[in-house]
C-alpha positions as CSV (number, residue, x, y, z in Angstrom):
1,M,-9.1,-16.5,30.6
2,A,-12.5,-17.8,29.7
3,L,-10.5,-21.1,30.2
4,V,-9.7,-20.2,33.2
5,A,-13.2,-19.0,34.6
6,A,-14.8,-21.8,32.8
7,S,-12.5,-24.6,35.0
8,Y,-13.3,-22.2,38.0
9,L,-16.6,-22.3,37.4
10,V,-17.6,-26.8,37.0
11,K,-14.6,-27.0,40.2
12,A,-15.9,-24.8,42.7
13,E,-19.4,-25.0,41.3
14,N,-19.6,-28.7,40.1
15,V,-21.8,-27.4,37.5
16,L,-21.6,-26.6,33.7
17,T,-23.3,-23.5,32.2
18,L,-23.2,-23.2,28.3
19,E,-21.2,-21.4,28.5
20,A,-18.7,-23.2,29.3
21,A,-18.8,-25.6,27.6
22,L,-18.4,-23.7,24.8
23,A,-15.6,-21.8,26.1
24,T,-14.2,-25.2,26.8
25,A,-14.3,-27.1,23.6
26,L,-13.3,-23.3,21.9
27,Q,-10.0,-23.4,24.0
28,N,-9.4,-27.7,23.9
29,N,-11.0,-29.4,20.4
30,P,-8.8,-31.1,19.2
31,N,-10.2,-31.0,16.1
32,L,-10.3,-27.5,16.1
33,A,-6.8,-27.1,16.4
34,R,-6.3,-29.4,14.2
35,I,-8.3,-26.9,11.1
36,K,-6.4,-24.8,13.0
37,A,-2.6,-25.9,12.3
38,A,-4.3,-26.3,8.8
39,A,-4.9,-22.9,8.0
40,E,-1.5,-21.2,9.7
41,A,0.4,-24.1,7.2
42,L,-1.3,-23.3,3.9
43,A,-1.2,-19.1,5.5
44,A,2.6,-20.0,5.2
45,V,2.4,-20.9,1.0
46,P,2.6,-17.9,-0.2
47,S,5.7,-15.8,0.3
48,Q,7.4,-19.3,-1.3
49,A,5.0,-19.8,-3.9
50,G,5.7,-16.0,-5.0
51,T,10.0,-16.7,-4.9
52,L,12.2,-16.6,-7.2
53,P,13.9,-20.4,-7.3
54,D,16.9,-21.2,-5.4
55,P,20.4,-19.8,-7.8
56,V,22.8,-22.9,-8.5
57,I,25.5,-22.6,-8.3
58,G,28.5,-25.2,-9.4
59,F,32.7,-26.0,-8.9
60,N,34.0,-27.8,-11.8
61,V,37.6,-28.5,-13.2
62,M,38.1,-28.8,-17.3
63,N,39.7,-30.1,-20.3
64,L,42.6,-30.9,-16.6
65,P,45.1,-33.1,-19.1
66,V,45.3,-36.7,-17.7
67,D,48.4,-37.6,-18.4
68,H,50.5,-35.8,-16.4
69,F,46.9,-33.3,-14.3
70,D,49.3,-30.2,-15.1
71,T,46.8,-27.0,-15.8
72,R,50.1,-25.2,-16.6
73,K,50.9,-27.2,-20.1
74,E,47.7,-27.1,-20.8
75,P,46.0,-24.0,-21.9
76,M,42.9,-24.4,-22.2
77,A,43.3,-26.0,-18.7
78,Q,40.8,-24.3,-15.4
79,I,38.9,-24.4,-12.9
80,G,35.4,-23.0,-13.2
81,F,32.8,-21.0,-10.8
82,G,29.5,-20.7,-12.0
83,I,26.3,-19.5,-11.2
84,S,23.0,-20.6,-12.0
85,Q,19.0,-18.5,-12.0
86,A,15.8,-20.1,-12.8
87,I,13.3,-17.1,-14.3
88,P,9.8,-17.9,-14.8
89,F,7.7,-15.7,-17.5
90,P,7.3,-12.5,-15.9
91,G,4.0,-13.3,-14.1
92,K,3.8,-16.4,-14.1
93,L,5.6,-16.0,-9.7
94,A,2.8,-13.4,-9.0
95,L,-0.2,-15.5,-10.1
96,R,1.0,-19.1,-7.9
97,E,1.1,-16.7,-5.3
98,Q,-2.1,-15.0,-5.2
99,A,-3.7,-18.1,-6.2
100,A,-2.1,-19.5,-3.0
101,T,-2.9,-16.2,-1.3
102,Y,-7.0,-17.5,-2.0
103,E,-6.2,-21.2,-1.1
104,A,-5.0,-19.7,2.4
105,Q,-8.5,-17.8,2.9
106,A,-10.2,-19.9,2.0
107,A,-8.5,-22.0,4.9
108,A,-9.0,-19.7,7.9
109,Y,-12.8,-19.2,6.4
110,N,-12.6,-23.0,7.0
111,E,-12.0,-22.4,10.9
112,D,-14.4,-20.2,11.2
113,E,-16.8,-22.5,9.7
114,W,-15.6,-25.7,11.8
115,R,-15.8,-23.0,15.1
116,L,-19.4,-21.7,14.3
117,S,-19.8,-26.5,14.0
118,L,-18.2,-26.7,17.2
119,L,-20.0,-24.7,18.8
120,S,-23.7,-25.8,17.1
121,D,-22.5,-29.4,18.4
122,V,-22.0,-27.9,22.2
123,K,-25.5,-26.3,22.4
124,T,-27.0,-29.4,20.3
125,V,-26.2,-32.4,22.7
126,W,-26.2,-29.8,26.2
127,W,-29.5,-29.1,25.7
128,Q,-29.8,-33.2,25.3
129,M,-28.6,-33.5,28.3
130,F,-30.5,-30.2,29.6
131,Y,-33.9,-32.0,28.3
132,L,-33.4,-35.0,30.1
133,D,-32.4,-34.2,33.5
134,R,-36.3,-31.8,33.6
135,L,-37.1,-35.4,32.3
136,L,-35.5,-37.3,34.9
137,E,-36.5,-34.7,37.5
138,I,-40.4,-35.3,35.9
139,T,-39.8,-39.0,36.6
140,D,-39.2,-38.6,40.1
141,N,-42.0,-36.5,40.5
142,N,-43.9,-38.5,39.1
143,R,-42.7,-41.5,40.4
144,I,-43.9,-39.6,44.6
145,L,-46.7,-38.3,42.2
146,L,-47.8,-42.4,42.0
147,Q,-46.4,-43.6,45.0
148,Q,-49.3,-41.2,47.0
149,L,-51.7,-42.8,45.3
150,V,-51.1,-46.4,45.4
151,D,-51.1,-45.0,49.2
152,I,-54.6,-44.0,49.4
153,A,-55.3,-47.3,46.5
154,G,-53.8,-49.4,49.9
155,T,-56.2,-47.3,52.2
156,K,-59.0,-47.7,50.4
157,Y,-58.8,-51.4,50.0
158,E,-58.1,-52.4,53.5
159,V,-61.5,-50.3,54.6
160,G,-63.6,-51.8,51.8
161,E,-63.6,-49.4,49.9
162,G,-61.3,-49.9,46.7
163,L,-60.6,-53.0,44.9
164,Q,-57.0,-54.9,45.0
165,Q,-56.6,-54.1,41.2
166,D,-56.0,-50.4,42.0
167,V,-53.2,-51.2,44.5
168,L,-52.0,-53.6,42.2
169,L,-52.4,-51.2,38.7
170,A,-50.0,-48.4,40.2
171,Q,-47.6,-50.7,41.8
172,L,-47.0,-51.4,38.1
173,E,-47.6,-47.7,36.9
174,L,-44.5,-47.6,39.2
175,S,-42.6,-50.3,38.0
176,K,-42.9,-48.2,34.3
177,L,-41.3,-45.5,35.4
178,L,-38.5,-46.9,37.1
179,D,-37.7,-48.4,33.7
180,R,-38.3,-44.9,32.0
181,K,-35.5,-43.3,33.6
182,I,-33.9,-46.7,33.0
183,K,-33.5,-46.0,29.9
184,I,-33.3,-41.9,29.9
185,N,-30.1,-42.3,32.1
186,G,-29.1,-44.5,29.9
187,M,-29.1,-41.7,26.8
188,R,-28.0,-39.3,29.5
189,A,-24.9,-40.9,30.3
190,N,-24.5,-41.1,26.2
191,A,-25.3,-37.7,25.4
192,S,-23.0,-36.5,28.3
193,A,-20.2,-38.6,27.2
194,S,-20.4,-36.9,23.8
195,L,-20.5,-33.9,24.9
196,N,-16.7,-35.1,26.7
197,A,-15.8,-35.4,24.2
198,L,-16.5,-32.5,22.1
199,L,-14.4,-30.4,25.4
200,N,-11.7,-32.8,24.4
201,R,-12.5,-34.5,28.4
202,P,-12.3,-37.8,29.8
203,S,-16.1,-40.0,28.2
204,N,-16.9,-41.1,31.6
205,D,-16.6,-37.6,33.6
206,A,-19.7,-36.3,35.0
207,V,-21.2,-33.6,33.9
208,K,-23.7,-31.7,36.4
209,L,-26.3,-29.4,34.5
210,P,-27.8,-26.4,35.8
211,A,-31.5,-27.2,37.4
212,K,-32.4,-23.7,36.3
213,V,-32.3,-21.6,32.5
214,P,-34.1,-18.9,31.1
215,L,-37.4,-19.3,30.1
216,Q,-37.6,-16.7,27.5
217,L,-37.8,-17.7,23.4
218,P,-36.9,-14.6,21.4
219,E,-38.7,-14.1,17.9
220,I,-36.0,-14.5,15.4
221,Y,-36.4,-13.0,11.6
222,D,-37.8,-13.9,9.1
223,D,-35.5,-16.8,5.8
224,R,-35.4,-13.6,4.1
225,V,-33.5,-11.4,6.6
226,L,-31.6,-14.7,7.8
227,Y,-30.8,-15.7,3.7
228,Q,-29.2,-12.3,3.8
229,L,-27.1,-12.7,7.3
230,A,-25.7,-16.5,5.9
231,E,-24.7,-14.5,2.8
232,T,-22.7,-11.9,4.5
233,N,-21.4,-13.9,7.2
234,R,-20.8,-17.5,7.2
235,P,-17.7,-18.7,6.2
236,L,-18.9,-21.7,4.1
237,L,-19.4,-19.0,1.3
238,A,-16.9,-16.7,2.4
239,S,-14.1,-20.2,1.4
240,E,-16.2,-21.0,-1.1
241,R,-15.0,-18.1,-3.2
242,E,-12.4,-17.9,-2.0
243,R,-11.2,-21.1,-4.1
244,I,-13.2,-19.6,-7.5
245,N,-10.9,-16.9,-6.3
246,A,-8.2,-19.1,-6.2
247,A,-8.9,-21.3,-9.6
248,R,-9.7,-18.5,-11.4
249,S,-5.7,-17.2,-10.8
250,K,-4.4,-20.8,-11.8
251,L,-6.1,-20.6,-15.0
252,D,-4.7,-17.5,-15.6
253,L,-1.3,-19.4,-14.9
254,A,-2.1,-22.1,-17.0
255,K,-2.8,-19.7,-19.8
256,K,0.4,-18.0,-19.1
257,E,2.6,-21.4,-19.2
258,M,2.6,-21.3,-23.0
259,L,5.5,-19.1,-22.6
260,P,8.7,-19.8,-22.5
261,D,11.0,-19.8,-18.4
262,F,14.3,-18.9,-18.5
263,N,17.2,-19.7,-17.1
264,V,20.4,-17.5,-16.4
265,N,23.9,-18.3,-15.8
266,A,27.4,-16.7,-15.3
267,A,30.9,-19.0,-15.1
268,Y,34.1,-18.3,-14.1
269,G,37.6,-20.2,-15.4
270,A,40.8,-19.9,-13.5
271,R,43.9,-20.7,-15.3
272,D,47.2,-21.5,-14.0
273,N,50.0,-19.7,-15.9
274,M,52.0,-21.4,-18.8
275,P,55.3,-23.0,-17.5
276,D,57.8,-20.5,-17.8
277,G,55.7,-17.8,-16.1
278,T,53.8,-16.1,-18.7
279,R,50.0,-15.1,-17.4
280,R,47.6,-16.4,-19.0
281,S,44.1,-14.8,-19.0
282,D,41.3,-16.0,-16.6
283,L,37.1,-16.6,-18.7
284,L,34.7,-15.6,-17.8
285,S,30.8,-16.9,-19.5
286,F,27.2,-16.1,-20.2
287,G,24.8,-17.5,-20.9
288,I,21.0,-17.2,-21.1
289,S,18.6,-21.0,-22.3
290,M,14.5,-21.3,-22.4
291,N,12.1,-23.6,-22.6
292,V,10.2,-24.0,-25.9
293,P,7.2,-25.4,-25.3
294,I,6.8,-27.5,-28.3
295,F,4.4,-29.9,-26.7
296,Y,1.5,-27.2,-26.1
297,A,-1.0,-29.0,-27.6
298,Q,-0.5,-31.7,-25.3
299,K,0.5,-30.5,-22.7
300,Q,-0.2,-26.6,-22.3
301,A,-3.9,-26.3,-23.8
302,Q,-4.5,-29.9,-21.4
303,G,-3.7,-27.3,-18.5
304,V,-5.8,-25.0,-19.5
305,S,-8.6,-26.9,-20.3
306,Q,-8.7,-28.9,-16.8
307,S,-7.7,-25.7,-15.6
308,T,-11.5,-24.1,-16.4
309,S,-12.6,-27.5,-15.1
310,E,-12.1,-26.5,-12.2
311,L,-13.5,-23.0,-12.4
312,M,-16.3,-24.0,-13.3
313,R,-16.6,-27.2,-10.6
314,E,-16.2,-24.2,-7.9
315,R,-18.3,-22.4,-8.8
316,Y,-20.7,-25.3,-9.0
317,A,-20.2,-25.8,-5.2
318,L,-20.5,-22.5,-4.4
319,Q,-24.0,-22.4,-5.7
320,D,-24.8,-26.4,-4.1
321,Q,-23.6,-24.6,-1.0
322,W,-25.5,-21.7,-1.5
323,N,-29.1,-23.9,-1.3
324,G,-27.6,-26.7,1.1
325,V,-27.1,-23.3,3.6
326,R,-30.5,-22.3,2.7
327,K,-32.5,-25.4,3.3
328,Q,-30.1,-24.8,6.7
329,I,-31.7,-21.6,7.2
330,S,-35.7,-22.5,6.1
331,Q,-35.1,-25.9,8.2
332,A,-34.2,-24.8,11.8
333,G,-36.1,-21.7,11.8
334,N,-38.9,-24.6,11.6
335,D,-38.0,-26.2,13.4
336,Y,-38.3,-22.8,16.0
337,R,-40.6,-21.7,14.7
338,R,-42.8,-24.8,15.5
339,A,-41.5,-25.7,19.0
340,K,-41.7,-21.9,20.0
341,E,-45.3,-22.7,19.8
342,Q,-45.5,-25.9,21.7
343,V,-43.5,-24.0,24.0
344,L,-46.8,-22.0,24.8
345,L,-49.3,-24.1,23.9
346,Y,-47.9,-26.5,26.9
347,E,-47.0,-23.7,29.0
348,T,-50.7,-22.3,28.8
349,G,-53.6,-24.7,28.1
350,I,-52.0,-28.1,27.9
351,L,-50.4,-28.3,30.5
352,P,-52.3,-26.3,33.2
353,Q,-55.2,-28.1,32.1
354,A,-53.5,-30.9,32.1
355,Q,-52.5,-30.7,35.5
356,Q,-56.4,-29.9,37.2
357,T,-57.9,-32.6,35.8
358,V,-56.2,-35.0,38.1
359,A,-56.3,-32.8,40.8
360,S,-59.9,-33.2,39.4
361,M,-60.2,-36.7,39.5
362,L,-58.1,-37.6,42.3
363,A,-61.0,-35.6,45.2
364,G,-63.6,-37.6,43.1
365,Y,-61.3,-41.0,43.5
366,Q,-61.4,-40.6,47.2
367,V,-64.5,-40.0,46.8
368,N,-65.7,-42.6,44.5
369,K,-66.9,-41.4,42.1
370,V,-63.9,-41.6,39.6
371,D,-62.1,-44.9,38.1
372,F,-59.3,-45.6,39.4
373,L,-58.1,-46.9,35.9
374,N,-59.1,-43.3,34.4
375,L,-57.0,-41.4,37.4
376,I,-54.3,-42.4,36.5
377,R,-54.1,-42.3,32.6
378,S,-54.7,-39.0,33.7
379,Q,-52.0,-38.1,35.4
380,I,-49.5,-40.7,32.9
381,T,-50.8,-38.4,30.4
382,V,-49.9,-35.2,32.4
383,Y,-46.5,-36.9,32.9
384,D,-46.0,-36.9,29.0
385,Y,-47.3,-33.6,28.6
386,E,-44.4,-32.3,30.9
387,A,-41.9,-34.2,29.6
388,Q,-43.1,-32.7,25.5
389,Y,-43.0,-29.7,26.8
390,W,-39.8,-29.6,27.4
391,Q,-38.4,-32.2,24.3
392,A,-40.2,-28.6,23.0
393,F,-38.3,-26.3,24.9
394,A,-34.9,-28.3,24.2
395,E,-35.1,-28.6,20.6
396,A,-36.2,-24.7,20.3
397,N,-33.1,-23.7,22.0
398,Q,-31.1,-26.3,19.3
399,A,-33.0,-24.6,16.7
400,L,-31.5,-21.9,17.6
401,A,-28.5,-22.7,18.1
402,Q,-28.3,-24.4,13.8
403,L,-29.6,-20.9,12.7
404,V,-26.6,-19.5,14.5
405,A,-24.3,-21.5,12.9
406,A,-26.0,-21.7,9.0
407,T,-26.2,-17.9,8.8
408,G,-22.5,-17.2,11.1
409,K,-23.9,-14.6,12.8
410,E,-25.4,-15.0,16.6
411,D,-27.3,-11.6,16.3
412,I,-30.1,-13.2,14.5
413,Y,-33.0,-12.0,16.6
414,E,-35.8,-9.2,16.2
């Protein structure tokens, strides 16, 4: 249903919202489908690992005389049927099934981790494209403003109140804006290809984003609370804990390998009657065998040592991943708070002041009280501040996406 809604939104309005992009990625991304298939494959393993080996049935002819092949003349000649069953020492099958169950659960958490990573990647690219769209928009707006300055400078030059160099300077700045626009369009095309790849669409498909989004940036929890959320909700950590459980089960199994496995068998031999018709009894036999771990020091003991080291490896891996998760949370949180402060500063201070400066200098230039070069520089400064504002806004939303992925939980707001 989400995919249908997303497809309808893109086709009907030709606009790809962030929500539609996320729904499409979850539905169509081939890498996520690959991880899901791998998890489903491992989910089928535990029942196999915990089941006895298939019994073996056999058929044979015993003591058949080769000179006449007459089973009636040879008392021990018989046609035999048998069955045998391998039986591991009690507890081994349960441990194998237990280890496989933990590994299957780890794979399921791995799928959840990849889903979080995919959503974070989609959000990051989407916000990058949104920033580039705003950059193209303010570039066009500044081009219009610079063209107006060119017209003003040209008019003043024609009436003898301006300099030709003012006109040439304004035209140069217009050319620079066109150069910037070319570069921005190239960056957007690359970002569009990246987003299309995540959505499993042709890389050259056109992508149009909404022109307006909510501008509010919420307050987030402090790092201590975010750590607690990650410890509880991050699939990466849960997956590694399951791998530790699997390694522990494998260690218990390795310790049991010194105990023998068994093989029980039964056979039935059918014999023909004697040539004179006297009945011969059929033969029934039973047997049991077991392996003897006489190479314990070279085999089973080394297996225990191997499993012990593998368990320690997984424990160290969990600690390393936990350190990495906390680093991700701290860095993303710092990036968000920094970007949010910048957005607020640009909104309430820098941009209004810069725009007022340009308006004042334009009025002064028209009455020959302001140098044209300073006017141009002030307009370029406004352009740069507007670009930095939208960059900070996009970076704040990208940092939020990374925080959600790092904690494994959407609700990270106070």
